[in-house]
C-alpha positions as a printed Julia matrix, in Angstrom:
232×3 Matrix{Float64}:
 31.18  -213.67  -44.45
 34.61  -212.91  -43.66
 36.45  -210.99  -46.56
 39.05  -213.49  -46.91
 35.95  -216.37  -47.69
 34.85  -215.08  -51.25
 35.86  -216.7   -54.05
 36.97  -219.99  -52.1
 34.35  -222.62  -53.51
 32.38  -223.04  -56.31
 28.44  -223.94  -55.19
 26.5   -226.69  -56.16
 22.85  -225.39  -58.21
 20.61  -224.4   -56.01
 22.5   -223.67  -52.99
 21.85  -220.1   -52.67
 18.2   -218.8   -53.29
 17.84  -217.15  -57.02
 15.06  -214.42  -55.63
 17.04  -211.52  -57.24
 18.04  -209.31  -53.73
 21.06  -209.37  -52.09
 23.03  -208.28  -48.77
 26.35  -208.87  -48.56
 27.06  -210.92  -51.39
 25.6   -211.28  -55.03
 25.49  -214.8   -56.4
 26.76  -215.76  -60.05
 25.34  -218.82  -62.1
 27.42  -220.3   -64.41
 25.99  -221.81  -67.24
 25.95  -225.26  -65.94
 23.76  -223.68  -62.67
 26.78  -223.87  -60.36
 27.16  -220.47  -58.3
 29.45  -218.58  -56.73
 29.51  -215.77  -54.14
 30.99  -212.54  -54.87
 31.42  -209.88  -52.78
 29.22  -206.35  -53.45
 31.6   -203.33  -53.64
 29.21  -200.25  -53.26
 29.77  -197.43  -55.63
 30.74  -193.46  -54.66
 27.03  -192.65  -55.03
 25.66  -195.42  -52.56
 22.62  -196.35  -54.54
 24.61  -198.61  -57.32
 27.17  -201.32  -56.54
 28.97  -203.99  -58.34
 30.21  -207.72  -57.84
 33.44  -208.24  -57.68
 35.72  -210.76  -58.59
 39.52  -210.87  -57.96
 40.66  -214.11  -59.46
 44.36  -214.39  -58.16
 42.72  -214.42  -54.53
 40.77  -217.18  -55.32
 40.96  -221.22  -54.59
 42.66  -223.53  -56.67
 39.08  -225.16  -57.42
 37.52  -221.76  -58.62
 40.58  -220.53  -60.31
 40.32  -224.47  -62.02
 36.47  -224.3   -62.79
 36.3   -220.85  -64.54
 39.31  -221.52  -66.51
 37.74  -224.96  -67.38
 34.98  -223.31  -68.97
 36.2   -220.41  -70.34
 38.97  -222.83  -72.51
 35.66  -224.72  -73.32
 33.8   -222.1   -74.84
 36.55  -220.93  -76.96
 38.08  -224.24  -77.75
 35.55  -224.52  -81.13
 37.62  -221.33  -82.16
 41.05  -223.29  -82.28
 43.27  -221.13  -80.68
 47.01  -221.57  -81.23
 48.04  -219.16  -78.92
 46.47  -217.44  -75.41
 47.87  -213.71  -74.45
 47.1   -212.67  -71.23
 46.3   -208.82  -69.87
 47.72  -207.76  -66.88
 47.95  -207.69  -64.03
 45.38  -210.54  -62.55
 44.69  -212.13  -66.18
 47.5   -213.3   -66.29
 46.23  -215.84  -63.59
 43.74  -216.8   -65.91
 45.4   -216.58  -69.22
 47.96  -219.27  -67.79
 45.37  -221.48  -66.88
 43.45  -221.16  -69.9
 46.2   -221.93  -72.33
 47.14  -225.19  -69.9
 43.13  -226.34  -70.03
 43.47  -225.59  -74.13
 46.45  -228.29  -74.16
 48.94  -225.47  -74.74
 52.62  -225.49  -73.74
 53.37  -221.9   -73.19
 51.25  -218.42  -73.09
 52.09  -215.29  -73.88
 52.11  -212.53  -71.22
 51.82  -208.91  -72.14
 52.74  -206.94  -69.26
 53.25  -202.93  -67.54
 56.64  -203.3   -66.49
 59.44  -202.19  -69.31
 62.43  -204.34  -69.41
 65.19  -202.62  -71.1
 65.28  -204.43  -74.42
 61.27  -203.49  -75.28
 60.51  -200.88  -77.47
 58.65  -198.17  -77.56
 56.62  -198.4   -80.69
 55.38  -202.04  -79.18
 53.35  -200.01  -76.43
 49.99  -198.27  -75.73
 48.72  -196.13  -72.85
 46.78  -198.29  -70.31
 44.08  -197.26  -67.87
 42.34  -199.7   -65.27
 39.02  -199.3   -63.77
 40.35  -200.26  -60.78
 43.58  -197.74  -60.53
 42.05  -195.09  -62.51
 44.83  -192.2   -61.42
 48.07  -194.84  -62.33
 49.56  -193.88  -65.74
 50.85  -196.99  -67.41
 51.87  -198.48  -70.76
 51.12  -201.69  -71.86
 54.02  -203.99  -73.71
 54.7   -206.84  -75.43
 58.18  -208.34  -75.0
 59.8   -208.25  -78.77
 61.17  -211.71  -78.7
 57.17  -213.2   -78.02
 55.91  -211.46  -81.49
 56.75  -214.65  -83.42
 54.78  -216.97  -81.18
 51.61  -214.53  -82.3
 52.16  -213.58  -85.74
 49.94  -215.72  -87.86
 48.2   -217.23  -85.26
 44.87  -217.72  -84.21
 45.21  -215.94  -80.95
 43.04  -215.45  -77.67
 43.27  -212.24  -75.39
 42.25  -213.04  -72.03
 41.31  -211.11  -69.07
 39.98  -211.67  -65.84
 37.28  -209.29  -65.71
 35.7   -206.55  -68.9
 34.28  -204.46  -67.04
 34.97  -200.7   -68.64
 36.35  -201.6   -71.46
 39.3   -199.82  -71.07
 42.35  -202.48  -70.65
 40.64  -205.02  -73.19
 40.57  -202.18  -75.68
 44.62  -201.51  -74.69
 45.33  -205.12  -75.65
 43.53  -205.11  -78.78
 45.43  -201.6   -80.17
 49.01  -203.64  -79.39
 48.08  -206.36  -80.76
 46.11  -205.01  -83.91
 48.99  -202.24  -84.39
 51.76  -205.6   -84.58
 49.43  -206.75  -87.33
 47.65  -209.68  -85.01
 44.06  -209.89  -84.66
 42.83  -212.07  -81.89
 39.93  -214.02  -82.81
 38.12  -214.36  -79.09
 38.66  -212.2   -76.52
 37.59  -214.01  -73.32
 37.01  -213.44  -69.46
 35.62  -214.75  -66.43
 33.46  -211.97  -65.94
 31.95  -209.78  -67.76
 30.91  -206.94  -65.22
 28.44  -204.79  -66.44
 27.42  -203.84  -70.21
 29.59  -200.93  -70.25
 32.56  -202.58  -71.37
 30.19  -203.21  -74.98
 30.04  -199.23  -75.9
 34.22  -199.63  -75.53
 34.53  -202.65  -77.82
 32.12  -201.32  -80.08
 33.83  -198.27  -80.67
 37.89  -200.02  -81.29
 35.53  -201.85  -83.88
 32.18  -203.4   -84.85
 33.55  -207.1   -84.35
 34.47  -206.99  -80.56
 31.59  -207.39  -79.13
 30.61  -210.38  -81.12
 33.74  -212.26  -80.02
 33.85  -211.5   -76.84
 32.84  -214.32  -73.88
 32.56  -214.46  -70.46
 31.76  -217.53  -68.02
 29.14  -215.21  -66.85
 28.04  -211.86  -66.73
 26.79  -209.8   -63.52
 24.96  -206.63  -63.68
 25.07  -202.7   -62.2
 22.77  -203.36  -58.98
 20.71  -200.45  -57.07
 20.24  -200.41  -53.71
 15.91  -201.21  -53.31
 13.34  -200.01  -50.55
 14.5   -202.61  -48.41
 18.18  -201.74  -48.51
 18.7   -204.83  -50.74
 20.36  -205.09  -53.93
 18.82  -205.99  -56.97
 19.26  -205.82  -60.92
 17.72  -202.85  -62.52
 15.51  -205.18  -64.22
 14.46  -206.99  -60.82
 13.71  -204.05  -59.17
 11.27  -202.48  -61.55
  9.29  -205.83  -61.5
  8.57  -205.62  -57.63
């Protein structure tokens, strides 16, 4: 596949073989059996890799399907307002809010406007931009939309958990405790430790449309989840 062809189509159940081996792309499976091809990003050690999702490069059809699925998963929580994490989480959060029938959502941001207040910010790091020092802000004018409400905190991908924990620290510091954390993809299990350190309740409140493992290279030079590799 050409790089620009990823994330453009949700495929019917059974389109791709489920043998657990992958070469140039990983096949993620939604709960209803539909499939989505994700590019495989090799890690620095050369023996491990991750499936990647960049939601603002996805087709509208894929974004719509992911937002619909996530909205249905969190609908029982009776969400009053959706808050989105920058940068890619904003695309998904806006779509999920629309699916829930909301007229708006609350975007958190990393660009400081002159009316922002430093006490309404926290340090932010990201697995995709580890060397950049940023701060995560909430517009003080948005606080009344969140206070006393049932809030969903949305990101596109939860991987190391660093971004979502920063969002939690920002909101809880403002007296706002989200009732659910949502993402399109839960990437590996690394995020669980970060969220557990932030509070014992957060892992149980985290919902994803689908999950992807850390992949390992097998003897044939293909990629597999560790459990599949051990089974051979």
